[in-house]
N, C-alpha and C positions, 0 to 999 in steps of 0.2 A: 573499417564502418561502412555500416550499412541504413541506409534510410530507405522506410518506407511509409505512406500516406494512406490512410483507410478514413474515407472521410471527412470528420474534424482533426485526428485524429495526426499528430508526425509521430514516427516511432526509431529511436534510434539504436541500432547494436553496436556501441563504443561505452569507453571508458567516462562517465560524467565530467569529469575532469577536462576530458580535453574538447566538450563543442562546448562547455558552459558560454564563453563569451561570445559563442560565432548565435546565439538565441536569438528568437524575440523577441519583444518587451510580454513581462508574463507577471499575472494579478497575483499568483498563487501558488506557494508548492505545499502539495498532500503525496505525504509520502513514509515509508517504514523502513528504515534502513535497515543493517544490518548494526544487532548494539554492540556488537564485543564479547558477550555471554558462551565462545566457546561451543555454539550447536554447530555439530552433527550428526551423522548419520546413528554414528553408535551412541553418541548420549540418546537421541531422538527413542533408538529401536530400546535402548536398555528401561524406557519407561513404557506408559503401556501397560499396568501388572490389571488393568482392567477392560483395556482393547490394544490387541497387537496395532501397534499404528504402521502407516504403509512407507513403505521402501522406496526409498527415493536417492539413491545412489551416492556413492562418497560424495560429501560436500564440503568445504575448508574457508567458507569465504566469510565466515563468521572468527574472525580472528580480534578483532581491534572496530572499536566505533568510530568509523568514519568524520570524526570531528568539525575538520578541516574542510569535506565536501559538503558538508551540514551549513556550517558558516558561509560559503560560495554561493550556495543555492538560500542561502536567507537572508544572503544582501543583495541580490538581483528578485526579487518578488516581497508583493508587498503583507500579502498573511503566509501568516504557516499553519500547519497542522501537520507535524512529527508525531508519527506510532514512536514508542519504546523512548519519548523525550529526557524521562528519567537519567536517562543512561549519558547522557548529555549534558556538558556545559551551554549552560540557555541562560538568557533575561528570566526574572522573577513575572510571575504572569497568575490573573485572576482564574485563569481556566485551563483545568488541562479532563478532557475528554477521556470517561472509563467504561472500559467494553468491560461486562461483565459476561465471562464467558461461561458461566451456569455449570463450573465440571462439577459439580459434586465432589464426592471423597477422590478423585483423579490426583495422580500426586504432578499436574500441571498447574500454575498461575491461578489461581482465582479469575485474577483481570490485567489486564494490558494498560496502560496511560498514553498519551496521547499529549501533549504540548502543543499549543498554542501562543498566539499570539493577540486573540480577542479581549477587548474586554466585559466579559460578560462570566458568570458562574461558572464551575464546574456543572457539566453534565454526564450522564450517564446512562449506558447504551445494554438492553439484555439477550443476549443471542448465543443459547447453547452452541460449541464446538469444542466438540470431548471425543477427538480423533473419530470412528464411525457413529458414534452418539452426538447426532451436530444437526440442528435443526434448517432446511430446506435441502435441497438436493445435489446442489451444483458439485465439477467435481474438485477436487482437492488436488491441485498439479502442485504446488511449492510450497516444501515446509513450513515455511512464515506465513504462506498465503491467509490475509484475512478473509470474511465474509464479504460479498456483495453486498446487502444490509446498512453492511459497519460504513464501508467507503461512500455507500452514495446518502446515509445520513450529516459524514463528514462532511461532506462534499454539501449540502444545503444549509451549513454552518456559513456560506460563502457567497451568500444571490448577487453580489455587486463579481464575481472574477469570474469574468470571461476566458480568460486563461491559466488552466493549471495543468505544471510541470509535475513529474513524478521523475526523480533522476533517478534513482532505485526500484525500475517498473517492478518487476521480476517476471510475476505471469497477467500482472495487465487487469488486476483488479481495480486499481484507480482507473485507466480509460475505459472498462467497460460502465465504470457506474459516471464519466462523465459523459457518455456517448449517451446514456440512456438520460442523462437529467441534460442533453444539449448543451452542451459546454465543446469549448475547443482545447485540444489536451497534447504535451508534448511528453512521452515519456524514453525513458531510456535504461541501460538495461545490458550490460556485459556481456553477459551469458547468454551465448547462439541461441539454448537448446528452452530456455525462457523469452527470448529475444521471440524467439518462434510459435510459442504459444500463446504470449499475448498478442502478436498478432492473428492468431487465427480467432480466441475470446472477441476479439475486438470483434475483427469483420462481421462474424457472426450474432454480435450484437446490431450491429449497423443491418444487418440481412433483418433483425427481428424487430427494428424499430418503430413502423407502426401496430406494436403492443403493447407500446412504454402506455399507460396512457396516466402514467407523472413524469412525462419529460417534458421540460421545463419548468418544474418546480426549483 
């Protein structure tokens, strides 16, 4: 296990199952776990009829949806935003968050869904994210990376959640969003490549923090 502290973020390179019981009290989980849809580098490369996708190398981590791990972290957090929640066995809810990717005629999904346990109506966020045709200029370091503005939007639904965990941190977008919103963050990622990317991105966010007009929103 590797532990790194950056600003108000604590990052672990570890299996989230191994350290769940060692974590402090956490207010919310905001995460994008594997969905178990068999995503892999060859499958991604076979798409992109309009735009050639980036080559992320071989990856085989999306062979099953980790229901037990999602349940574990639901049990230790009060509020939940879980992307791909439609692939998990979760309680009924009135509020799904919908990301309209504005893909046009692409062969990727038009939308992605996040389960929440909030007592709100369904909400939608529109942000183009289709290969190289996407809004904004952020680098894409992970095959299932979410836009930073999307994750900031998610966190804004949790104004009373001071400490947020992402047990499937990936390239650290949730952590960057927390840094920009003035929240404490605990991120866990078992792949050392992505852990290092997450550390670098979050560190950069803190270095630029004085530029954020929305911090503390």
